N, C-alpha and C positions, 0 to 999 in steps of 0.2 A: 467843323470840317464833317463831311458825311459818313455812312456807314463803310459806302465801302468805295474805294481808287478804282477806277477803271480804265490802263494803261494799254498802249496800243506799241506794238514794237518795229522797227525797220530796220536793217541790214541787207546785205545781201550775199551773206552767210548765212544759212540754214543752222547750221550749228551752231553757233552762235547764239545767234535768237532761242534755239533749245537751252541752251545753256542758262542765258538769261530769262526764262519762261522758269525753268528751275528752281531758282533762286528766288524769282518773283512770288510762286507757288506757296515759299515756307512761312508766307504771313497771311497769313486768314484775312486782313482789312486789305486787300491785291486782289483785282481780277485783272487775266490779260481777255484785250477784246481784241483780237486777231495782230496781224502781222503783215508786211510788206517787206518786199525784195530789192525794190526798186523804190527809186524815188515818186517816180509816176504813177506805183501803187501806194504811197501814202496818199498823193493828190485823190487818186479814183477814191479812195476808199473812204476820206471826210468828207468828199463832195456828194458822198451819197448820203439822205438824210436823215436815214436810221442807223446811220453809224457815227459814233461820238464815244472820245475818249478823254481823259481828266488832264492824260500826262502821256506825250507820244516820244518814246527813246528813241532817237534820231542817229545812226550814221553820218559819215559826211561824205564820205568815196561811194557811192552806190551808182549802177548802171542808170539808164536813160535821163534822168534827174539827178541831181546829188542834193548832198543835205543844207547846200546853199539856195540852192535853187528854191528846195521845199521851204525854207524860211521865207524868200524874197513871193512865193503867190504865199504866205499868210501871210504877209503882211499887204501884198495887194489886195488883197481880197477882204482886208480890213478884218480877218479872220483870227478873233484871241484865242487861240493854240496856246497851252502852259509843255512847252519842249525840255529836253534833258539830251544834251549830245552825248552819245558814246562813243568816241572816239581811239583809234593809237596814235592819233595826230595832238604832241603837246609844244605847241611852239606857239609862243606870246601872239602872233600875229593872227593867227586862226580861232585863239579862245577871244581875242578880242573885237575881230568878224563878225562871225557868231551872234556874239554879245552884244554888240550895234544892230545884230538884223532881229530879237527877240528873243532869243533862247533863255531859259532861266537857269539852265544849270549847265556842268560840262563836268565830266567822267571821264579820265583814260581806261582804256581796256583791262590796263595791267591791277587796276585797283578796281573793277567792274564788280564783283564782290562780295566785299566788304564794305560797298557803298552808295550799290544800287536800291536798295530799299528804303535807307533812310533819305535817299537822293527822292525818292517817287513821293513820299511823305511829305517833304519839307516844301517841292516845287508844289504839289497839290494845297499846300496850307498857303501858297501867294509867297512863302519865300524862296530865295535864291542856294543855290547848292554846289558846292566845287568838290573834288576827291583832293586828298593833300597836298598830291605834288602840285594840278592846276591851283591850288592856295596860293600854294607857296611862289609861282611863277608873278602871281597878279601880285603879291604883297610886296617881293621884291622889285614890277616894277613902278607901283605905287611909293613904293618909298625913295626911287631914284636909283636904286642898283643895276648894274647890267645883269640883264636875264639870259642866259644860254640861252645858243639858238636849239631848236626843239627839231620835232618831225613834224613836216609838213607835205600837204600833195604834191604831186609833181608839178600842177599848173602852177602853184604859187615859186614855185623854185625855176621853172622857165618865164616866169614874169621879171623876178629879179635880174636876168642877164641884161646884159647891155646888148646894141646891136655889133658891136664890135667883136664882143665873146660869141655871139654866135653865129657870127665868122667864121671864129677860130675852128669856134666847135666842130660847125660844117668841112672843114677843111681836115682837122684831124679825123675826121672818116671816113675821110680817102685816102687818109696814107699819107698827107704833106707833111716834109719835114717843118723844121721850124725856117731851117734858111728860108726853105721854098716859098713859107707864107708871110717871111721876110718881106721875101722879093716880089708877091703878089699883090701885098697890101703896101707894101711903099712903106713898111714902118721895119725898125730896128729890130734886131731877133734878140734885145733885152725885154722888150714891151710885150713882144710875143710872146714869150717866156712868163711875164707877168699875167697876162691873160690867160694861160695855161693853168696858170697857179690858182686863179680866183675861179677860173671853173672845177678845176676838181675841188675847193672849197665848198664852192659854191654846190655843186649837186653829189657832195657826199664820198665823190668816190679816187679810188688807189691812180690810177691811171689812165691815160689813151686809150685804152680794150673798154676800162669801167665807162669812159666817155663817149665813146661811139657805139657802146652798147646802150647807154641813155639815150642819144642822138636818136638810133632807131629805133627803142622801144616806144619814143612819143614822137615821134613821126616827123623828126624835125629836119630827116635827109631821105 
């Protein structure tokens, strides 16, 4: 490994970037080379010939382009960039997807402080690195154990909904009762209640108000 490891940091929260940089600056072997607040800024920064970094610390949810799109850009352009995902999401599906897109490590934000420096050094040296909580779910998956559902971006939750569930969600936001929905959709009340319970579980909210707020927030209605 060369004497210095150069790192670019990308996250949409400036305060978090400052915290990451403060931790990284405690190690003399690592040096920060700029930061980005959106996925598009990441791509624009790396597209400039004078810019390069040994390791990119990348958040998943960012404005304009998200972390997935940044990874897809690197893959499409055949850019061999070492990337560590630093995210609040810890669902197995998300971890597996970014790994399939070529990332080299994954650290949950809750564990960033204790892992970030070791992760940078490992990935810069050609290794993979995962924080302890992410290691646990990957090992559970590999050993065939049931992996608890973790946090994931809203778009993934929406993709998990069936067409019928989306129809029920839209009617809930319009304050239709179970009986009214059953009549309108030509379904039994029990079936509507099953869809309602499924929506509560999938979207991790407690009641109809939570469902309505979720639908409005994600432009479903």
